[in-house]
N, C-alpha and C positions, 0 to 999 in steps of 0.2 A: 339636758332636756331629752326626753324620750320621744322620738318622732312617731307619727301615725304609721309610717311604713314599717318601723321596727315592731310596733304593737301588732300590726297585721301579720307579720312574719312569725312572731312567736305564738300567736293565736292559731295560725295555720298549722304550725309544727306540732303544737299541743293536740290539735284535733286529729292530725295525721297519726300521731303516736297512739292516741286513744282508740283509733279505728284499727290499728295493726298490732298493738302490744297489750297483753293481759297484765293488769296491775299485779305486783308481787303478792300483796295480801290476799287477793282473790285466787291466784294460782295456788297459794299455800292452803287455803280453805278447801279448794276442790280436790287437791291431792290428799288431804286428810279425809275427805268424804269418800274417796275411792276405797281407802283402807277400811272405812266403817261399813260400807254397804255389803250385804251378803247376797242380794239378788243380782244375777248376772247381767240382766238388761240395765239395771241401775248403774252398775259399774261400767258397762259399755258406753252409756251416754256420757259419763264423766270422762272416760278415757278418750272418746272421740272429740270432745270439746277441747281437752288439753292438747291433743295432737293437732287439731286445727289451729290452735294458738301458736304452736311451734312452727307450723307451715307459714302462718301469717308473719311471724317475726323474721322468717328467712326470705320474705318478699313474695310469697306465694298466696296472694289474696288478702282478705280481711279476717279479723277474728270472728266476725259474723256479718253476713250480707245485709241485714236490716240495721242500717245505721240511724234509723229513726229520726228523732228530733234533735237539731243542733243546739246545744245549750252551752253557755259560758258563764262561769262564776268568777267575778273579778273583785279582788280586794286591793284597795289603794291606801298606801301608807302616807305618813305626813311628809316624807321627803320626796314625793313624786311630782315632777313637772312634765306634763304631757303636751306636746305640740297640738294646738287646737283645743286644749282643755278636755274635760271628761267626755263631751259629745264625740270626740274623735275615737273613743273606744267603741262606740256603736258602729261608726263607719268602718273601723278596722275589722270588727266582727263580721260585718256583711261581706267585706272583701275577702276575708279569710275563708268564710263559708262558701262563697261563690267559687273560689279557687280550689278548695278541697273537693267540691262537687265536680268541677271540671276535670280534676285529676283522678277521679274515681275513688277517692277515700270516703266520700259520702254519697249514698244513693239518693237521687232526687225524689224524695218522698213527700215534700210539703206541697199541698194543693189548696186551692180555694175551697172553704167548707161548703159552699152552696153550689157553685158551678162545677166543682172538682177539677177545674183547669189547673194544669201543672206548669209553672214557669220554667222548670227544669234546672233551677239553680239553688233551691231551698231558701230563696229570699222572698219575703212578703210581710204583710202586717203581722207584727209580733215575732217574726222569725228572721234570723236566729234570736233566741231568747237570751238576753244578757242581764244577769243579776249583779249589781254593784253594791259593795259595802265599803265604808270608810273606817279606818282604824287610826288610833292616835299613837301608833308605834311606827318606827321607820322601817317598814317591811318591803319597800319598793312597790312594784306592781306584781301581784300574785294571782295567777289565772289558772282556773281549772276548766278544761274542755271536756264535755261529756255528751257524746252522741248517744242519746238514750233510746234504746230499741222500742219499736212500736208496740210489740206484744206486752212488755212490762208496763207501759204507760196506759195502753188501751184497756187491758184486762186486770191491771194491778193498781187501780186508783179508786178509792172509796172515801166517802165522808159521811159522818152522821153527827147530828146534834143530840146528845144524850141529855137526860135530866140529871141534875146534880145528885139526886137520890140513887141513880143507877150506880154511881161510885166505881170502885175498882172492878167489881164483878161485871158491870156493864162494859167497861173498857176491855176487859179480858175476853168476854164473849164476842164483842165486835171484832177484835183483832183475829181471833181464831177462826171466826166465820169468814173473814176476808182472806185469810191464808188458804182455807179449804176451797173457797169459791174461785180463787185466782190460780191455784196450783194444780187442781185436778185437770187431767188431759194435757198437762204441760203448757197451759195457756200463756204463762209469763216466763216460760223457760226456766224452771227451777233447777237447782237450788237458788233461791232468790235472796237478795239483800233487801230486807224489809225495813222501811222507815215508818215510824208512827209519830204523828203529831198530836199533842194533847194541850188544849187550852187556846187562848187567843181568840181572834175573830175567825170566821169561816175561812177567809182567804189566807190568813196567817197560819192557821192550823194546817192547811194543805201545803203551804210553803215549808213549814217545819218538817212535815213528813218526807217531802222530796229531798230536802237537804240532809236529813238523817240517813236516807237511803244512799245518796250519792257522794256525800262529802266526808264520811267518817270511815276510817280503815276497819275492815272486817276483823273481829277478834278483840277490839278495844272495849274497855269497860266504861260505862257512863260515870261522869264525875259526881253525880248525885246518887248517894247510896239507895234511896228509894227507887229511883229510876233503874238503877243497875239491877236491883232485885226483881223488878217487874220485867225487865228485859230477859233475865235468866229464866224466870218462870214461864214466860210466853214462848221463848225458844225451846225449852224443854217440852212444853205442851205440843208445839208444832211437830216435834220428832215422834210424837205418839199417834199422829194421824194416819200413819200407814202410807203416806204419799212420799215418793222419792224423786230423784232426778228426772226431769222432763215428764213428770206425772206418772212415772212407773211406780211399782210397789217398792217401798223402801222407807228410809227415815230422814233423808236429807232433802226436804222440800224447801228448807230455809237454811242458808249458810251463816246468816247474821241477822239479828233483830236489834235495831237502833231506835231509841226514843228521844225526841226533843220536845220541850215543853215551854209554855208561856202562861202568864197569869190571864185570867178570863173574867167575864162578868159573873156576879154572884148567882145569877139565875141560869148559867150556862155550863155545859160540859161538852165542848166540841172535841171530836176525835177524828183523825184522818189517817189513811193508810196509803202508802206508795211503795211500789216494788221496783227494784232494779234486777235485771236478768242475770243469769249465772256468769256471764263473762265480765260483768262489772265495769264496762268501758268508762274510763276517765284518765286524764293525764294532766300534769301540772307544769306550768312554766313560770319562772320567777326572774324578774329583771330588776337590777338596782340602778341607781343614778349614774354609776360608772359605765353602764352598758353590759355588765356581766350577766349572762343568761344561764339558768340551770333548768333542765328538764328532768322530771321525776315522776314515777308512778306512785310515790308516797304522798298521800294527802294529809298526813298527820299534822295537827295544829292549825289547819286552815280555818277551822271554826271549832269552838269549844262546845262539847256536848256533855 
């Protein structure tokens, strides 16, 4: 049996690592972008970000000071037995978030939306946000902590209900407009990891876009050939906008463009856009029934896209 205390500890550690370590796929994408950019200011932005990541990994601060929204994605396998049942995961997430905030791995940014009162611990209705999915495979407890920066969420979230007749052309136009509107002036701290949701209901479409941005390794190819081709076309188009790192002149305003889809109503064509900033904060913790724990910056296979 996995105790609530153990769940809290691995959630805390995953969040701590997410705030202080740059995922390897993100680092690789940024290093490639440095080599591609010809504008000096574009290169300088990327080099500065990579240097800051090195300092953070050596214990000198965070990868970025805006740790934004505390998010946890939890996958539960068939072989898992948790003390207190599934509700214990929510309690563990609250305790882990409170502790991460107290120890300065999370900045206390969550406030009441009306009064703007700040409890100082990132705890309140809806936060930390915990998404739980169940799988019929014995994967143990598989958790991804993602402190998602405010800029990427505030300026990088869009939704539109298109007409079915708008088709692929309408989807492409919407996505490129979103990239332009969110990347100019560096509002979402590009190069961004862009997630696009297509189909489902409005809320499902938004959820798909966020998961595509946060839970898929940069550089991977969509398993659906149609989606893979659309990803490639949109990514190539984004590189022609003339927008580079942090909104400078350049080609790398997007480091990865990931699409997730769902079936939808015959009269509908919902499309959503969600961006993750250039440091791509997320870290994974896996625990099996024996108590063995693995921490990793690799999110491969957490969800199929």
